[in-house]
N, C-alpha and C positions, 0 to 999 in steps of 0.2 A: 505493500499499501504506498502509495508517495504522501511525502513530507510536506505540505506548505506553513511558513513561516507566512501571518503577516503583522507585521512590525511597524507601528505609526506609534510616533514622538505624539500627534497632533492625531488620534482615534478618528475612522470613519463613523458617519452618522449609521448609527442603527440599522434603518434600515439596508443600506450600505451593505454591512457587514452581513445582517440577513441574508441577503442574496449573496453573496459571497460565497458563504455556509453552503447555501444549497448548490448551486454548480459545486461545488467540490465535493459532497455529500453524494451528489447524485454519480460524480466522477467514480466512486470509490475512495475519494484522497480523504484523507488527515490533512485538518486546520489546526496551528496553532496559533496562538494571538498573543502579539507580545504590544503591550497601548500603557501608553503616557511614563514609559520609562526617563529613568535621569541619568544615568550610566552606560555610557557606551558599552562598556563591559556585560552589561546586560544581552547586547544588542551581539557581539562575537560569542556568547555562550549559546543562543538561541537557535542560532544558523549552524551548528555543529553536526545537528542530524538529520538536518533537513534536505530537500530535493530541488525545492523549489521559494522563493522569494516575495513575496510584494512590497513595496514601499510606496510612503509619499514623499517629503523631504528628509526621509533620516540619513544620513551619511556613510554609504557601501564601502568603505575603504580600504585598503589592501589590507588590513587587516582583519576583516569581517570576511572577505573574498576568501585569505588562507582558511579562515577556523571553518569554512563552508566544506566541509570536507568533501561531502557528496554531493555539494550545490549545484546546479545543472541549468537553471533561468534566472533570471532576478527580472523582474518587472516593475518599472518605477510608475505608479499610478498618477501621470502626469505627461506634461511636451517635455517639459529640460526634465533632461540628465545630469546636468554636473553634478551631481553628487554622489553619483557610482563612479569609480576607479575603473574604465573601462579597459585601461590597460592588461591590470592585474587582471580583470574577467577575463579576458582574450588569451592569457597566460593559461588558465588552466582552463581555458575551452567552454568559458561558462558565455552563457549566449544572455545578454544586456536587450532589453525592448523598455521602450517608454509607449504609451495608450495617444497618441495623436488627434487630437479632435475632438477630445470627451469633454476640452475644459475650454474650448473655443469660446463658445458662445458665453461665458462666463466671464473670461476676460475682456472679449469683446465691449459686452456691456458694461463692466466697473470703468475703460477707460474713456467708454463718452459721459458715465457718469460722473468723473471726476472730470472734464474738465467743464460740462456743467454748475459744478460746486463750485469750481475758482472761477469760473466765472461769470457766478451771483454773488460774491460778494462771499463764499461761506455762508450763504442765507442770512446773513447778517441784518436784512433789511433794506438795506440801499440799492442802489440802482447799479444794474449789472452790462453784461450786454448776454448778445444771443449769438449762435452757431449759426444759424442759416443765413446765407450768402457769403461766408467765410472760405477760407480754401485749406482742406486737409490732405496733410501728405502720407501716403503711405509706404514704412520702410519696413519691408519683408510683406509682401502678401502671399503670406500661409494662411493655413487655418483659421487665426484668430484678424489677422490683416485683412483677408477677404471679408468678414463679417463685420470689421470694424466700418468699411466700405460703404459695406448695404448699409449699415446705420444710418451714416451718417449723408450717404446719397436721402433717404426718407426726411433726414432734417433739413432737407433744403441744402447744404454742403457743398461745395467743388470739390472733388476727390482726385488726388492722382496718387499713383501707386510707382516704388521703384523696388524691382528684384531682378536681378541677375538670373536667376533661376529658373522663375517663370514665363512663360513665353508673351508677346510683347498682347497678339491675337484671344490670348485668355483674359489676360485686363482688361483689355478693352471692349469683349465679350460682355461683360457684367456693366459697364457702365462706366468705367474707372479711366481716368486720363492716362497714359505712359510715362513717365519719363526715365529715360532712358539712361539718365547719370544724376547721380547721385545727389552730385551738389545742386544740381537744377532742381530739383525734389524739393532742398532744403529752401531755394532761392524761391520758390512760385509761392509755397506754403505756410499761411500765418500757426498755422497748427501742423506739429508731425508725430504721430502715433508711432513708435518704436516696436518691433515686433521681430526682435531676430534672436536666435540662439547663444548662448554664452560657447566661444569657439574660439582657436586660437588667430582665428581670422578677425574677427568680431571684436574681440575685447581690447574698450577706449578707441573703437573706429569713431565712434559719436562723438567728434570732437572741434577743437573752436573752427575748425575752416567750415565745419556744417554750421554751426549757432551761426557765426559771425554774417551768412550767407541770408538767412532767414529777416523777411521782410519786417517792417514795424508791429510791434502788437504779437512778438511772437512767442508761443506756446509747444513747447515739447513734454510728449506723454512719452511715460515708459510702464508698458506691464510685464519687458521680457524681466532682465538678469541686471543687478545695478552694475556688472562688470563693465558690460559695452559704452559704456559712459566713461568719457574722461576727466575726469572729476577735476583734476587741474585747471583747463577746459573749461569746467561748468561753474567753475567761480570765479573764474577770468572773464564771460562774458554777464555771469551776475552783475559784476562793477561795473564793466563799459556800458553793460546798456540799460536803462532804468524799467524799459516795456517787456525784458524776457523774464519767463516766466516757467518755470518745471512742477511737474507733477507727476509722482510714481507710487507703486504701492509696493515699492523697496524701497526704504531709506538710504541714498549716500551716503558714504562714512566722513564725508565732510556737511551732514545734517545740523549741526548743532552752530557751522559757522554762516551758514545760509537761513535757519530759524534766528537767529540774533543779530541780521543786519540787513534782512530781504523782506518782510514782515507781508506778506499780501501778496508774495507773487511766489507762493510754491505749495502745496500739499504731498504730504505726504502719511500714506496710510499706516495706524499704529505696526501693522505685522503683514506678511505679503498675505492677499486679499484677493489676486484675479480666477483662483480657481475654486474660491469659499461659500459655493453655494448649494445648496440642497439637492442640485441637479445635477452640478460638475465633480459633487460628489459620488454620486451612485454610478452615473453613468464610467467614470475610471475606473472604480473599483472592481463592477459588476467586468467590463472588459481585462482589465487583468486578470482575475480570475480566469475567461473562457482560454484569454493568449496561451497562461501556463497550460490547460487542459488540451487546447490543437498543438503544443507544443510536445506534450508528454506521449500525448497518445499517435499523434501523425507528424512531427517533427518541424510541424509549420514555425517557419520565420521569417512572417510578412515584415512584421515590425521591430527586427533584429537593427541595433546601434550601433554596435561594436562588431570587429570584423572577428 
């Protein structure tokens, strides 16, 4: 009987856990829960006897990988997987997957919601501004970017997108204007929604060169990862341009400097909030469980992210 560890510092909602349990019971698997743990050693110990593991933002480092003597697959219930040591997993022949698309609507709605919140001055009763008629650039036209573009279009925004990995025709078929050059995207748009994965290519790639190209009334929206933003550049543009604003569901390391000097020009959620909806919680958890069953029973590696 295969054993599956559900290891979550931030537990899934009960309805999601019930659904995950049902999938594994039907497949004849044993499900082991490790929730709200505070010591990394607990995860290292728990993984030692299981065949598969589902995590959220939990740190699956080399120590965890080595400890998983029988471990064959790790599934990150979500899109980003920078919390998993892919190199260590590949060395041991362990498959790592994510669950792309399951959290996308939640993240996209949050991006739009944060834009409205800042534009209406934190709902403090003073006069704000509207999104209708403004320009929005989508930097990264994946699952999240696509939905952000659709919602923004419904709000009456003029929407552009840049993604070197997505065909121009596919973007334009969605009613989105294509920007072939990333700097051109930033120069055209009052708002830019950043939807990039964190990797060697993207880390600190959103920098002063792009910030400074944005027109008056610039607002940068980041619901991806903080590592893709160059914080030195962020502080520089804040100091040079009183019109520049930044909103994110993950606070930068320079949060205190921004908070102390640029009141009214930023908003950071207390913790990572993109996937924090009941629907996303359920969708990602169930998808992760199904992917594990399909991998163990049929060798399906559709969503593998490591080599």
